[in-house]
C-alpha positions in Angstrom: 42.1 9.6 4.5 40.8 12.7 2.7 40.4 15.7 4.8 38.6 19.0 4.3 40.1 20.9 1.3 40.8 24.5 1.6 38.7 26.6 -0.9 40.7 28.0 -3.8 41.3 31.7 -3.8 39.6 33.1 -6.9 40.6 36.3 -8.4 38.7 39.2 -7.0 37.3 37.3 -4.0 38.0 39.0 -0.8 37.5 37.2 2.5 35.7 39.6 4.8 36.9 40.0 8.3 33.2 40.1 9.3 32.3 36.8 7.5 31.6 35.1 10.8 30.3 38.2 12.6 27.1 36.4 13.6 29.1 33.6 15.3 29.2 34.8 18.9 31.8 32.4 20.2 33.7 34.9 22.3 37.5 35.5 22.2 38.4 31.9 23.0 37.9 30.6 19.5 38.7 31.7 16.0 36.2 30.5 13.3 38.0 29.4 10.1 35.5 27.9 7.7 32.0 26.4 7.4 32.4 22.6 7.1 28.7 21.5 7.3 25.2 22.9 7.0 21.8 21.3 7.5 18.3 21.8 9.0 19.9 21.7 12.5 22.2 24.7 11.7 25.8 25.0 10.8 29.2 23.5 11.8 32.4 25.5 11.5 36.0 24.5 11.9 37.7 26.7 14.5 40.9 27.0 16.5 41.1 27.2 20.3 43.5 30.2 20.5 45.0 29.2 23.9 46.3 25.8 22.6 46.0 25.9 18.8 43.7 22.8 19.0 41.3 22.4 16.1 37.6 22.1 17.1 34.3 21.9 15.4 31.6 24.4 16.6 28.0 23.5 16.0 25.7 26.5 15.9 22.0 26.0 16.3 19.7 29.0 15.9 16.1 29.5 17.2 16.3 26.4 19.4 13.1 27.1 21.3 10.9 27.6 18.2 9.9 23.9 18.1 9.6 22.0 21.4 10.2 18.6 19.8 13.4 19.7 18.1 14.5 21.6 21.2 14.1 18.4 23.3 16.2 16.5 20.7 19.0 19.1 21.0 18.8 18.9 24.8 18.9 15.1 24.6 22.0 15.2 22.4 23.8 17.7 24.7 23.0 15.7 27.8 24.1 12.4 26.3 27.3 13.8 24.9 28.1 15.2 28.3 27.6 11.9 30.0 29.1 9.6 27.3 32.8 9.5 27.3 34.5 7.0 25.0 37.4 7.3 22.5 35.1 6.4 19.6 32.3 8.8 20.5 32.8 12.5 19.6 33.8 14.5 22.7 31.7 17.5 23.7 34.3 20.0 24.8 32.0 22.7 26.0 28.8 24.7 25.5 29.6 28.4 25.0 28.1 30.7 27.6 25.5 33.0 25.9 25.9 36.7 26.4 22.3 37.0 27.5 21.5 33.8 29.5 17.9 34.9 30.1 16.9 35.5 26.5 19.4 33.4 24.3 18.0 31.5 21.3 21.3 30.2 19.8 23.3 27.4 21.2 27.0 26.7 20.4 28.4 23.2 20.9 32.2 22.9 20.8 33.1 19.4 19.7 36.1 17.3 18.9 37.3 17.9 15.3 37.7 15.1 12.8 39.2 15.2 9.4 36.3 13.8 7.5 33.2 11.5 7.7 32.3 8.3 6.1 29.8 9.9 3.7 32.5 12.2 2.3 34.9 9.3 2.0 32.4 7.2 0.2 31.9 10.0 -2.4 35.7 10.5 -2.8 37.9 8.7 -5.4 39.7 7.0 -2.5 40.0 3.3 -2.4 40.3 1.2 0.8 41.7 -2.2 1.6 39.7 -4.6 3.7 42.0 -3.9 6.7 41.0 -0.2 6.6 37.3 -1.2 6.5 37.6 -3.7 9.3 39.4 -1.1 11.5 36.7 1.5 11.1 33.8 -1.0 11.6 35.5 -2.5 14.6 35.9 0.9 16.2 32.2 1.6 15.4 31.3 -1.6 17.2 33.4 -0.6 20.2 31.5 2.7 20.3 28.2 0.8 20.1 29.2 -1.6 22.8 29.8 1.3 25.2 26.6 3.0 24.0 24.4 0.0 24.4 25.9 -0.9 27.8 24.9 2.7 28.8 21.3 1.6 27.7 21.4 4.1 24.8 20.5 3.3 21.2 21.7 5.7 18.5 18.7 5.3 16.1 20.3 7.2 13.3 23.5 5.4 12.3 24.6 6.3 8.8 27.9 7.2 7.1 27.4 11.0 7.7 27.2 10.4 11.4 30.5 8.5 11.7 33.5 10.9 11.7 36.7 9.5 10.4 40.4 10.4 10.9 43.3 9.4 8.6 44.4 6.6 11.0 40.9 5.0 10.6 39.8 6.0 14.1 36.2 7.0 14.2 34.0 9.3 16.2 30.3 8.5 16.4 28.3 11.7 16.4 24.8 13.3 16.0 22.8 11.9 19.0 19.7 14.0 18.4 17.6 10.9 17.7 19.2 8.7 20.3 17.2 7.5 23.3 18.0 6.1 26.7 16.2 2.9 27.4 16.7 3.6 31.1 13.7 6.0 30.8 11.5 3.7 28.8 8.6 2.3 30.9 8.1 -0.8 28.7 5.2 -3.1 29.3 7.1 -5.7 27.4 10.6 -6.9 28.1 11.3 -7.3 24.4 13.0 -3.9 24.2 15.5 -4.8 26.8 16.0 -8.3 25.5 17.4 -6.8 22.4 19.7 -4.7 24.5 23.2 -6.2 24.3 24.7 -4.1 27.1 23.4 -4.8 30.6 24.7 -7.9 32.2 21.4 -8.3 34.0 19.7 -8.8 30.7 20.0 -12.4 29.7 19.4 -11.5 26.1 17.4 -14.0 24.1 19.3 -13.0 21.0 22.6 -13.9 22.6 21.3 -17.3 23.6 20.1 -18.3 20.1 22.5 -16.3 17.8 25.7 -18.2 18.1 27.1 -16.3 15.1 30.4 -18.1 15.0 29.0 -21.6 14.8 28.5 -23.3 11.5 26.0 -25.9 12.7 23.0 -24.8 10.7 20.7 -27.4 12.3 21.2 -26.0 15.8 20.8 -22.5 14.4 17.5 -23.6 12.9 16.4 -25.2 16.2 17.1 -22.0 18.0 15.2 -20.0 15.4 12.2 -22.2 15.8 12.3 -21.9 19.6 12.6 -18.1 19.5 9.9 -17.8 16.8 7.6 -19.9 18.9 8.1 -17.6 21.9 7.6 -14.5 19.7 4.3 -15.9 18.4 3.1 -16.6 22.0 3.8 -13.1 23.1 2.4 -11.4 19.9 -0.7 -10.0 21.6 1.3 -8.8 24.6 3.8 -7.0 22.3 1.0 -5.6 20.1 -0.8 -4.0 23.0 2.2 -2.3 24.7 2.1 1.4 24.9 4.5 2.9 22.3 7.4 4.5 24.0 9.8 4.9 21.1 9.0 6.9 18.0 8.8 5.0 14.7 10.0 7.4 12.0 13.7 7.3 12.9 16.9 6.2 11.0 17.5 7.5 7.5 15.6 5.3 5.1 18.5 3.4 3.5 19.7 2.3 7.0 16.3 1.6 8.6 15.8 -1.9 10.0 12.7 -3.9 9.1 11.3 -3.6 12.6 11.3 0.1 12.3 9.8 0.0 8.8 7.0 -2.3 10.1 6.2 0.0 13.1 7.0 -2.5 15.8 6.7 -1.0 19.2 9.4 -3.0 21.0 12.4 -2.4 18.8 15.8 -2.1 20.6 19.5 -2.1 20.1 19.3 -4.5 17.1 18.3 -1.6 14.9 21.9 -0.2 15.3 23.3 -3.6 14.2 21.3 -3.5 11.0 22.7 -0.1 10.2 26.2 -1.4 10.9 25.6 -4.1 8.2 24.4 -1.4 5.7 27.4 0.8 6.4 29.8 -2.2 6.2 28.4 -3.1 2.8 28.8 0.4 1.5 32.4 0.5 2.7 33.1 -2.8 0.8 32.2 -0.9 -2.3 35.3 1.2 -1.7 37.5 -1.8 -2.5 38.7 -1.6 -6.1 37.9 -5.2 -6.6 34.2 -4.5 -5.8 33.7 -1.2 -7.5 36.1 -0.3 -10.3 35.4 3.5 -9.9 33.9 5.6 -7.2 30.9 6.2 -9.5 30.1 2.5 -9.2 29.5 2.7 -5.5 26.0 2.7 -4.0 24.2 1.9 -0.8 23.1 -1.6 -0.2 19.4 -0.7 0.1 18.8 2.5 -1.9 15.0 2.5 -1.5 13.0 5.5 -2.8 9.9 5.1 -0.6 9.1 3.3 2.6 5.9 1.4 3.5 3.8 2.4 5.4 5.0 5.9 6.6 6.0 7.2 3.2 4.7 4.9 0.5 5.5 5.4 -3.2 3.4 8.2 -4.6 3.2 6.9 -8.1 2.8 3.2 -7.2 1.0 1.2 -9.9 0.8 -2.1 -8.0 -0.6 -3.1 -4.7 0.1 -5.8 -2.0 -2.6 -6.6 0.5 -4.5 -3.6 -0.8 -1.6 -1.2 -0.1 0.4 0.7 -2.7 3.5 -1.1 -3.8 6.6 -0.1 -5.8 9.7 -2.2 -6.6 11.8 0.7 -5.3 10.1 0.5 -1.9 12.5 0.0 1.0 11.3 -3.5 1.9 11.3 -4.6 -1.8 14.9 -3.4 -2.2 15.8 -5.2 1.0 14.2 -8.5 -0.1 16.0 -8.3 -3.5 19.2 -8.8 -1.4 18.3 -11.0 1.6 15.4 -12.9 0.0 11.7 -13.0 1.1 11.2 -13.7 4.8 10.0 -17.1 6.0 7.1 -17.6 8.5 9.7 -17.9 11.3 11.4 -14.7 10.1 8.0 -12.9 10.4 7.3 -14.1 13.9 8.3 -10.8 15.5 5.7 -8.9 13.4 2.6 -8.0 15.5 0.4 -6.1 12.9 -1.8 -8.3 10.8 -1.9 -5.9 7.9 1.9 -5.9 7.8 1.9 -9.7 7.8 -0.5 -9.8 4.9 1.7 -7.3 3.1 4.8 -9.4 3.7 3.1 -12.5 2.2 3.2 -10.8 -1.2 7.0 -11.2 -1.2 7.1 -15.0 -0.9 9.5 -16.8 -3.3 12.2 -14.2 -3.7 15.6 -15.9 -3.4 18.6 -14.5 -1.5 21.1 -12.7 -3.7 24.6 -14.1 -4.0 26.7 -11.5 -2.1 29.9 -13.0 -3.4 28.9 -11.8 -6.9 28.0 -8.3 -5.5 31.3 -8.1 -3.6 33.8 -10.3 -5.5 36.7 -8.9 -3.6 35.3 -9.6 -0.1 36.6 -12.6 1.9 34.4 -15.3 3.2 34.6 -13.8 6.7 33.5 -10.4 5.4 30.5 -12.0 3.6 29.6 -14.0 6.7 29.6 -10.9 8.8 27.5 -9.0 6.3 24.9 -11.8 6.0 24.5 -12.0 9.8 24.0 -8.3 10.3 21.3 -7.8 7.6 18.9 -10.4 9.0 15.2 -9.6 8.8 14.1 -10.7 12.2 15.9 -8.7 14.9 15.9 -11.7 17.3 17.8 -13.7 14.7 20.3 -10.9 13.9 23.9 -11.0 15.0 24.3 -9.6 18.5 26.8 -6.8 19.2 28.9 -9.2 21.4 29.1 -11.8 18.6 29.9 -9.0 16.1 32.9 -7.8 18.1 34.2 -11.4 18.4 33.7 -12.2 14.8 36.8 -13.7 13.1 36.7 -10.8 10.6 38.2 -8.5 13.2 40.9 -10.8 14.5 43.7 -8.6 13.0 42.4 -5.4 14.5 41.1 -6.4 17.9 42.9 -5.5 21.1 42.0 -1.8 21.1 41.5 -0.3 24.6 38.3 1.1 23.2 36.7 -2.3 23.6 37.4 -2.3 27.3 35.4 0.8 28.1 32.3 -0.2 30.2 29.2 2.0 30.0 26.9 2.7 32.9 23.2 3.2 32.4 22.5 6.8 31.4 19.4 8.5 32.9 17.8 11.4 31.2 15.6 12.7 34.0 13.8 15.3 31.8 12.3 12.6 29.6 9.4 12.3 32.0 9.0 16.1 32.6 6.5 18.5 31.1 8.9 20.6 29.1 7.7 24.1 28.3 10.0 26.8 26.9 11.0 28.2 30.4 11.8 24.7 31.7 13.8 23.9 28.5 15.8 27.2 28.9 16.5 26.3 32.5 17.7 22.9 31.6 20.0 24.2 28.8 21.5 26.7 31.2 22.3 24.0 33.7 24.0 22.0 30.9 26.0 25.2 29.9 27.0 26.0 33.4 28.3 22.5 33.9 31.2 23.3 31.6 32.0 26.6 33.3 
């Protein structure tokens, strides 16, 4: 796998000793280079001087300026402290601020990885199917533990999956993750999409026997579940929204998120897994002759109805429409949804909008990915299913024949316990947030 490349030393360029003077990480760590920057802050590679261990330090400035962003940071810190799994990035410590009463910058010391999937996808590196299966299986193991802990990630994408040379992965960036333990749902639909808790007799598991080829039984199950969804439509439509809707980067956003359904659950992570898997298939030379030929499965440029196309010249159901809209791009691949497929949708306007897509056939994925095996195509088709209640469950995904040569990892045997984020129900002003952050920091010291 491709790691981080050292910058070339150009003539006349002097590396200042004070280059990282504003990184107040104490004497325990030596900052070496910036390896990532974004709206959240910066990430640097560093060395723990006592052991020589490489770490990544995430620096976030002015964390109390925006209470919503601040709460997201607190959520990520708390989740990473509580979640311990080989395929989830380890939070080593939070550095103690020099002025605990007035600090505004937070430093997270995290496990270091050599690269991430986004960087690998943009590299000239080619992968074999075995490499891809290993990474996706490890990702599924991380999600199994996460969902058993009643946490959904909500922002799965290649940039949030760290990768090492041995194809081990570390799931990271939990700022948009949520614990369903703290959700006071008036409908059980959220938890019925939760593949983790043994007490949840998931409807999806009962109908989605992914490894069976009996399409008649599968159709019967779909009709049964679709009928149940239609009967509970009003109940689901009127529940109080507990989960925000504008999550997950557009290209990896599941249909239930796009259509603003209130009761989405763990199935949104499975959709993202399918999108990531498809993108990794593009790294096989048989599927993409050069790295310039690689592209995401669903590269939409707008997303109904939160961010519709600004220059749309058409309309569907009286709403602006573009053939580069996320739903349009999705249906170009999976085909237009049937009546049963749309049974989970509760908004009448959305249903009218979906009717405009009738008649689009499903694309032949074997033409799109000629180097993929039948098992790989079967796995992909069952993860990118429009109706979340028809989509492959996480349990079925891990047991899929595609992973028979890579199964057996100890990572699969980790069992998650429900994670409780007590502060979710608190009124969080700046003073309270500072107190909560200090409690998290002190837990490492």
